[in-house]
C-alpha positions in Angstrom: 122.8 107.2 199.7 124.4 104.1 197.5 123.0 104.3 194.1 122.4 100.5 193.5 119.5 98.5 192.6 117.7 98.1 196.2 117.7 102.1 196.0 116.5 102.3 192.5 113.7 99.6 193.6 112.3 101.6 196.3 112.1 104.9 194.1 110.6 102.5 191.5 107.5 101.7 194.6 107.3 105.3 195.6 106.8 106.7 192.0 104.4 103.9 191.0 102.7 104.1 194.1 102.5 108.3 193.7 101.2 107.4 190.3 98.3 105.4 191.2 97.0 107.9 193.6 97.2 110.4 190.9 95.3 108.7 188.3 92.8 107.8 191.2 92.4 111.0 191.9 92.3 112.2 188.1 89.8 109.0 187.3 87.5 110.4 189.9 87.7 113.8 187.9 87.7 112.9 184.2 85.3 110.2 182.7 85.7 107.1 183.8 86.5 105.1 180.5 86.6 101.6 179.4 90.2 99.9 180.2 91.0 102.4 182.8 90.8 99.5 185.7 93.8 98.0 183.6 95.9 101.1 184.0 95.6 101.0 187.4 96.7 97.4 187.9 99.7 98.1 186.1 100.8 100.9 188.5 99.8 98.4 191.1 101.7 95.9 189.7 104.8 98.2 189.3 104.8 99.1 192.6 104.6 95.8 193.7 107.5 94.9 192.0 109.7 97.3 193.4 108.9 96.9 197.1 109.2 93.0 196.5 112.6 94.0 195.1 113.6 96.3 197.8 113.0 94.2 200.6 114.6 90.8 198.9 118.2 92.0 201.2 116.2 92.0 204.4 114.2 88.9 204.1 115.2 85.3 204.4 112.8 84.6 201.0 115.1 86.6 198.6 114.6 84.5 195.7 110.8 83.7 196.2 110.9 87.8 196.0 112.9 88.2 192.9 110.7 85.8 191.3 107.7 87.2 192.4 109.4 91.1 191.5 109.9 89.8 188.2 106.7 88.4 187.2 104.8 91.7 188.7 106.6 93.4 186.1 105.5 91.4 183.5 102.1 91.8 184.6 102.6 95.4 184.5 103.2 95.8 180.9 100.3 93.4 180.4 98.1 95.3 182.1 98.9 98.2 180.1 98.2 96.5 176.9 94.6 95.8 177.6 94.0 99.1 179.0 95.0 100.9 175.7 93.2 98.3 173.7 89.9 99.0 175.6 91.1 102.8 176.0 90.9 103.3 172.6 88.3 101.1 171.1 90.3 98.2 169.6 89.9 94.5 170.4 91.7 93.2 173.2 93.9 90.2 171.8 92.7 87.7 175.0 94.2 84.5 172.9 97.5 86.2 171.9 97.8 87.7 175.2 96.8 84.2 177.5 99.3 82.5 174.9 102.2 84.7 175.7 101.7 85.0 179.5 100.8 80.6 179.5 104.5 80.5 177.6 106.2 83.0 180.3 105.0 81.3 183.1 105.6 77.9 182.2 109.1 78.8 181.3 109.9 81.3 183.8 109.1 78.6 186.5 110.5 75.8 184.4 113.9 77.9 184.7 112.9 78.0 188.7 112.2 74.5 189.4 113.9 72.4 186.8 117.1 74.2 186.0 117.7 76.7 188.6 119.1 79.0 185.9 119.3 82.8 186.7 120.1 83.7 183.2 117.8 81.9 181.8 115.2 83.7 183.9 116.3 86.8 183.1 116.0 86.0 179.3 112.4 84.9 179.4 111.6 88.1 181.6 113.4 90.3 178.6 112.1 88.4 176.1 108.0 88.5 177.0 108.0 91.5 178.7 109.3 92.6 174.9 107.1 91.2 173.1 103.8 92.8 174.9 105.7 96.0 175.5 106.2 96.0 170.9 101.9 95.1 171.1 101.6 98.0 173.3 103.2 99.9 170.6 101.2 98.8 167.9 97.8 99.6 169.7 99.2 103.2 170.9 100.2 103.6 167.2 96.9 102.2 165.0 94.1 103.7 166.2 91.1 105.5 165.1 90.7 108.2 167.5 91.7 111.4 166.0 91.8 113.2 169.4 94.4 111.5 171.4 96.5 110.1 168.4 99.6 112.6 168.8 100.1 112.1 172.5 99.1 108.2 172.7 102.2 108.1 169.6 104.6 109.5 172.0 104.1 106.6 174.1 104.5 104.4 170.9 107.6 106.0 170.5 108.7 105.4 173.8 107.7 101.4 173.7 110.2 101.3 170.8 113.3 102.0 172.9 112.3 100.4 175.8 111.2 96.8 173.7 114.8 96.9 172.3 116.6 97.5 175.5 114.9 94.3 176.9 116.0 92.7 173.9 119.5 93.7 174.0 119.9 92.9 177.6 118.1 89.3 176.8 121.0 88.5 174.6 123.7 89.9 176.7 122.8 87.8 179.3 123.0 84.8 177.0 126.4 85.3 176.7 127.2 86.5 180.2 125.5 84.8 183.0 124.3 86.7 185.8 125.0 85.6 189.1 124.6 88.3 191.7 121.3 89.9 191.6 122.9 92.8 194.3 126.2 93.9 191.3 124.5 97.6 190.2 125.2 96.2 186.2 125.0 98.7 183.3 121.7 97.1 182.2 120.4 96.4 185.9 120.2 100.0 186.3 119.5 101.2 182.9 116.4 99.0 182.9 115.4 100.4 186.4 115.9 103.8 184.9 113.6 102.9 181.5 111.0 102.0 183.5 110.6 104.4 185.9 111.0 107.3 183.4 108.5 104.9 181.0 106.1 105.1 183.8 106.3 108.7 184.6 105.5 109.3 180.8 103.0 107.2 179.9 101.0 108.5 183.1 101.8 112.3 181.7 101.0 111.4 178.7 97.8 109.6 179.8 96.5 112.3 181.6 96.5 114.6 178.9 94.7 112.0 176.9 91.9 111.3 178.9 91.3 114.8 179.0 91.9 115.3 175.1 89.2 112.6 174.6 86.8 114.4 177.5 87.1 117.3 175.3 86.9 116.0 171.7 83.4 113.6 173.4 82.2 116.7 174.8 82.8 118.3 171.7 81.1 115.8 169.4 78.5 115.3 172.0 77.6 119.3 171.6 77.6 119.1 167.7 75.3 115.9 167.9 73.3 117.4 170.3 72.9 120.6 167.8 72.5 118.8 164.7 69.3 117.0 166.6 68.3 120.1 167.9 68.1 121.4 164.3 67.1 118.9 162.8 64.2 116.9 164.6 60.7 117.8 163.1 59.4 118.7 166.5 59.3 121.9 168.2 62.0 122.2 170.7 62.8 125.0 172.9 65.2 125.2 176.4 64.5 127.4 179.1 65.6 128.4 182.7 63.5 126.7 185.9 63.8 129.4 187.9 62.8 132.3 185.4 61.0 130.4 183.0 62.8 132.5 180.1 63.4 130.9 177.2 67.1 130.3 175.9 67.5 128.9 173.3 64.8 127.3 170.2 65.6 125.4 166.9 64.1 125.7 163.6 61.0 123.4 164.0 59.9 125.4 167.0 59.6 129.1 165.0 57.6 126.7 161.8 55.3 125.6 164.4 54.7 128.6 166.9 55.3 131.2 164.2 57.7 133.0 166.8 61.1 134.0 165.2 64.1 133.3 167.5 64.4 136.6 168.3 60.7 137.0 169.5 61.2 134.1 171.6 64.6 134.2 173.3 64.2 136.5 176.8 60.6 135.8 176.9 58.5 133.7 178.5 55.7 131.2 177.3 53.3 133.4 179.5 54.9 136.5 177.9 53.7 134.6 174.7 50.4 133.8 175.5 51.6 130.3 175.0 48.9 128.3 176.7 45.4 127.9 175.8 44.3 126.5 178.9 46.1 128.2 181.8 45.5 124.9 183.5 47.6 122.8 180.7 50.2 125.1 182.2 49.7 124.6 185.9 49.4 120.8 185.4 52.9 120.7 183.6 54.7 122.7 186.2 53.0 120.3 188.5 54.4 117.4 187.3 57.7 118.9 186.4 58.2 119.8 189.9 57.1 116.1 191.4 58.7 113.9 188.9 61.6 116.1 187.3 59.8 115.9 183.9 56.7 114.8 182.0 56.3 112.4 178.9 53.7 113.1 176.0 51.3 115.3 178.1 48.4 116.4 175.9 48.3 120.4 175.5 46.7 122.4 173.2 48.5 125.9 172.4 48.5 129.2 170.5 50.7 129.9 167.7 51.3 133.3 167.1 48.5 134.0 164.5 46.2 132.7 168.1 45.5 129.4 165.9 45.0 126.5 168.5 47.2 123.8 168.1 46.5 120.3 169.7 50.0 119.1 170.7 52.1 116.8 173.0 54.8 118.1 175.5 57.8 115.8 176.7 60.0 117.6 179.5 62.9 116.8 181.4 65.5 119.0 184.1 68.7 119.0 183.2 71.2 120.9 184.6 74.1 122.6 182.4 77.2 125.1 183.6 75.9 125.2 187.0 72.5 126.2 186.0 69.1 124.2 185.9 66.7 124.5 182.5 63.9 122.7 181.3 64.4 121.0 178.1 61.0 120.8 176.1 59.9 119.0 173.1 56.4 119.5 171.7 54.9 117.1 168.6 52.1 119.1 166.1 49.7 116.3 166.7 46.7 118.9 165.2 46.5 116.5 162.1 46.2 113.5 164.2 43.1 114.9 165.8 41.9 115.6 162.8 42.7 111.8 161.4 40.8 110.2 164.5 37.7 112.5 163.5 38.1 111.0 160.0 38.6 107.7 161.2 35.8 107.5 164.1 33.3 108.8 161.1 34.7 106.5 158.8 34.1 103.4 161.5 30.7 105.2 162.3 29.4 105.2 158.9 31.1 101.3 158.9 29.6 100.2 161.7 26.3 101.6 160.3 26.7 99.7 157.0 27.4 96.5 158.8 24.6 96.8 161.0 22.1 97.6 158.6 23.3 95.9 155.5 20.7 93.0 154.1 24.3 91.0 153.4 25.8 89.0 156.1 28.9 89.8 157.1 31.5 88.2 159.8 35.1 88.9 161.0 37.4 86.3 161.9 41.0 85.6 163.1 43.6 84.1 161.7 42.9 80.9 163.7 39.2 80.9 162.2 37.6 82.2 165.4 34.9 84.7 164.6 35.6 88.0 166.1 32.4 89.8 164.2 29.1 88.8 162.9 26.5 91.3 161.9 22.8 91.2 162.8 21.6 90.0 159.4 24.1 87.0 159.8 22.4 86.2 163.1 19.2 86.8 162.4 19.2 84.4 158.8 21.3 81.9 160.4 19.2 82.1 164.0 22.1 82.1 166.1 22.4 84.8 169.4 25.6 86.5 169.5 27.3 84.8 172.0 26.8 81.6 170.3 29.1 82.5 167.5 31.6 84.9 169.0 34.8 82.8 169.6 33.0 80.0 167.6 34.7 78.3 164.4 32.5 79.0 160.9 32.7 74.9 160.7 29.3 75.2 162.9 28.1 76.3 159.2 29.3 73.6 157.3 26.1 71.2 155.9 28.3 68.5 154.5 27.0 68.8 150.9 30.7 70.1 150.1 33.5 67.8 149.4 37.1 68.1 151.0 38.9 69.5 147.5 35.9 72.4 147.8 37.4 73.3 151.2 40.9 72.9 150.1 40.5 74.8 147.3 39.0 77.5 149.6 41.9 77.7 152.0 45.0 77.3 149.7 43.1 80.9 147.8 42.6 83.0 150.8 46.2 81.7 152.7 47.8 83.0 149.7 46.5 86.7 149.9 43.5 86.4 147.0 40.0 86.5 147.4 37.8 83.2 146.9 34.2 83.4 146.5 31.8 80.7 145.3 27.9 79.4 146.2 28.2 77.2 148.8 25.5 75.5 151.0 25.3 76.1 155.0 23.5 74.9 157.6 21.3 77.1 159.7 21.3 76.6 163.6 17.6 74.6 163.2 19.1 72.4 160.9 17.6 73.7 157.4 20.0 74.3 154.3 20.5 77.5 152.7 22.2 78.5 149.6 24.6 82.0 149.9 26.7 83.3 147.3 30.3 83.6 149.4 33.1 86.1 149.1 36.1 85.3 151.4 38.6 88.7 151.8 42.0 88.4 153.5 42.8 91.5 155.0 46.3 92.7 155.1 48.4 95.0 157.8 50.9 97.2 156.1 53.7 94.4 156.1 51.2 92.5 154.0 51.1 89.8 156.7 47.1 88.3 156.7 45.7 89.7 159.9 41.7 88.9 159.3 39.4 87.2 157.2 36.1 89.0 156.0 33.3 87.0 154.8 30.3 88.6 152.8 27.7 86.1 152.7 24.0 86.9 150.3 21.0 84.4 151.1 20.4 82.9 147.0 18.1 80.1 148.4 15.1 81.6 146.5 17.4 82.3 143.4 18.3 78.2 143.8 14.6 77.1 144.0 13.8 79.2 140.8 17.1 78.0 139.0 15.9 74.8 140.2 12.4 74.6 139.2 13.3 76.4 135.9 15.2 73.6 135.2 12.8 71.0 136.0 10.4 72.8 134.1 12.6 72.7 131.0 13.2 68.9 131.3 9.1 68.2 132.1 5.8 68.1 130.8 3.8 71.0 132.9 0.7 69.0 132.1 1.5 65.3 132.8 4.7 66.0 135.4 6.5 63.3 132.8 9.9 64.3 130.4 9.2 66.3 128.0 9.9 65.6 124.4 13.4 66.9 124.5 14.4 65.1 128.2 12.5 62.1 126.6 14.9 61.9 123.5 18.4 63.2 125.3 17.7 60.4 127.8 16.7 57.7 125.4 20.0 58.4 123.2 22.1 58.2 126.4 20.5 55.0 127.2 20.4 53.3 123.9 24.5 54.6 123.9 25.3 52.7 127.0 23.3 49.8 125.6 26.1 49.1 122.9 28.4 47.9 125.4 26.3 45.2 127.1 23.5 42.6 126.0 20.5 44.8 126.9 17.3 44.2 125.3 15.0 47.3 124.7 11.3 47.7 123.3 10.2 51.5 121.8 6.7 52.4 122.2 4.7 55.4 120.2 1.3 55.3 122.1 -1.3 58.1 120.8 -5.1 59.0 121.7 -7.8 57.7 119.6 -10.0 60.3 118.2 -8.3 63.4 120.8 -9.6 66.2 118.2 -13.1 65.0 118.7 -12.5 64.8 122.5 -11.4 68.7 122.5 -14.3 69.8 119.9 -16.8 67.9 121.9 -16.1 68.5 125.3 -13.3 71.2 125.2 -9.6 71.2 126.0 -10.4 70.8 130.1 -11.6 67.4 129.1 -9.0 67.0 126.8 -6.2 67.8 129.4 -8.1 65.3 131.9 -7.9 62.4 128.7 -3.9 63.0 128.4 -3.3 62.9 132.1 -5.3 59.6 132.9 -3.4 58.0 129.6 -0.3 59.2 131.3 -1.5 58.0 134.6 -2.2 54.3 133.1 1.5 54.5 131.1 3.2 55.1 134.6 1.8 52.3 136.5 3.2 49.7 134.2 6.5 51.4 133.8 9.9 50.2 136.2 13.3 50.4 137.2 14.7 53.0 134.5 11.8 52.7 132.1 11.7 56.1 130.3 8.1 57.3 129.3 7.6 61.1 127.9 5.2 63.2 126.1 6.6 63.8 122.7 3.1 65.6 121.1 0.1 67.0 121.9 -1.5 63.6 122.4 1.5 61.5 121.4 3.8 59.2 124.3 6.7 57.4 123.7 8.1 54.8 125.8 11.3 52.7 126.3 11.4 49.7 127.9 14.2 47.5 129.1 15.0 44.2 130.1 11.5 42.5 129.0 11.0 39.8 126.4 9.2 40.2 123.5 6.2 38.2 124.1 6.2 40.2 128.0 6.0 44.0 125.6 3.2 42.7 123.4 1.6 41.4 126.4 1.9 45.0 128.5 1.4 47.2 125.3 -2.1 45.1 125.3 -2.7 45.5 128.5 -2.1 49.3 128.5 -5.0 49.4 125.8 -7.6 47.5 127.4 -6.9 49.4 131.0 -7.8 52.6 129.3 -10.3 51.4 127.5 -11.9 50.6 130.9 -11.8 53.6 132.6 -14.6 56.0 133.9 -14.1 59.3 131.9 -17.2 61.4 132.3 -17.8 64.6 130.9 -19.2 67.7 133.3 -22.9 66.2 132.1 -21.5 63.2 133.0 -21.5 61.6 130.0 -19.3 58.9 129.5 -16.7 59.6 127.1 -14.9 56.7 125.2 -11.3 56.8 125.9 -9.0 54.5 123.4 -5.1 54.3 122.4 -3.4 53.1 119.5 0.3 51.4 120.0 2.8 51.0 117.8 5.8 48.7 119.3 9.0 48.0 117.9 12.3 46.3 119.3 16.1 47.4 119.2 18.9 45.9 117.6 22.0 47.0 119.0 24.0 46.2 115.7 21.7 48.5 113.4 19.7 50.6 115.0 19.6 54.0 116.2 17.1 56.2 118.6 16.0 57.9 115.4 15.3 54.4 113.3 13.0 52.9 116.4 11.0 56.2 116.3 10.6 55.7 112.5 9.8 51.7 113.0 7.5 52.7 115.9 5.8 55.2 114.3 4.8 53.0 111.5 3.7 50.4 113.4 1.4 52.7 115.5 -0.2 53.5 112.0 -0.7 50.2 110.7 -2.7 49.8 114.3 -4.8 53.1 113.7 -5.7 52.0 110.0 -6.3 48.6 111.5 -9.1 50.0 113.2 -7.6 51.8 116.3 -7.6 50.5 120.0 -5.2 47.9 119.4 -1.2 47.5 118.8 0.9 46.8 116.3 4.1 45.4 116.5 7.2 45.4 113.9 10.0 43.2 114.7 
């Protein structure tokens, strides 16, 4: 056999093909790590490279086979780059590799069809293959997987001379163009020898790397499992499937069950009298046989002190070292059970409070839809429960409050704050009701509003009483007209307003003549009737915003607007005559004479005050009485 390029190409093909088979076999045994498919592609590409070059002597398309062989060699080196990057957990330099590949193919094809220069094609192949080889060395040297670092650096060290050789070959070809590919030149032979040696080296080293990495991963997984096994707060134990014997327990197991590691290993859960209810054990193993495991099955177990523990058990069948085991995780939920009881008790208490409370409660979601209303609310507002669930509380809106009132309400509660006020709502039958309302946002653990609780107390009776008290504070209880305080306040307000316009006004002071005689002779009840009769006659003469008030026992005051002086005098005289002609009888049917005296004065905006008006009208009143009573007296 002649040691020439075609022969070496055949050797390259066989070695690459055998390498491909070996790696396929190895990958079926060893864990399939990322990047292995690209490494298999590299083996395949190098085998194609050798095969094409070997057949080029017997083919009429020998130049085409050489071109394809060279391209296959480049892609073989490129496949190593991607495969090593993925295997070592490094990002693939996609942009850089695409740019290099694009430039390589463009340059190579250019020197085929445009210039048809073999030397330049070899230079292009050597240059780009060298660049990718150096990138491979960088990947194999700079990674973070400690378990494969020594072996990967051997491959990295081999890439350096191979890439350097390609550079030297390219430079040599630049100065001395090669015209005949069949010449077994030093560079061609060396290139193939180095390629074969590199394939054998990286294949051997890579298999070692995968074995080392798998071993390291298993060790790390075991360490992580042991760390989780020992630190998990739940009780964990491993038992044999066929015998039920416990082979390992964690620290939490000893804390929860009370059994030590030595007391548990080699014994079964039956030996430890683990199950409080035998039916729990039967159900557990039935699920294991049918489904291969169970998840969060609720059971009751007994600890070493024979104290009951409520627990959740999750188990799974697993295969370790050609044996079958059950890994079981038990979570103590005894405290949860107690908490549920307390919560149930609290819920029942809360429900009872809500149902029996004399105060109305409604619960709404964040959209404002009613989710709950207690019986007090339903009874008070006249609704059935199905009529309000899902409805918005605006069904209670009375129209009494303005937009600003509701804007303030929503702004407050949506900020997470409580809001309270007095509100007028409307019942189902249309009646209005005053209520004291407290709106409270209900927050979850993240501080987000999930519901709104409205507490409503009927205060209609209180508001009615308040209104009555207000009326009583401003009204004379006997006659129903303004009392002294209310009259003086209203008169003062009206006179202040008259400073800014040209209104006229008259002030009248009215007194019942000989009223003490009526009281002394006929009794106070008749005196009260006399006061009421005078009030009724006075009210007949009032119009518009005229004011009338009782400012003393038998004394009245009136402020009359927009009337001429002559009209006021005439009206006052008419009042005296109408009262004089009243038929006022005692209980014994004796007619009681009823007369009044009236003092009249007129308002002068430039100088008068309420006090000055009262003083002048009072003087006028006494002038009328001194003149014989039952008459009017005027001071202008």
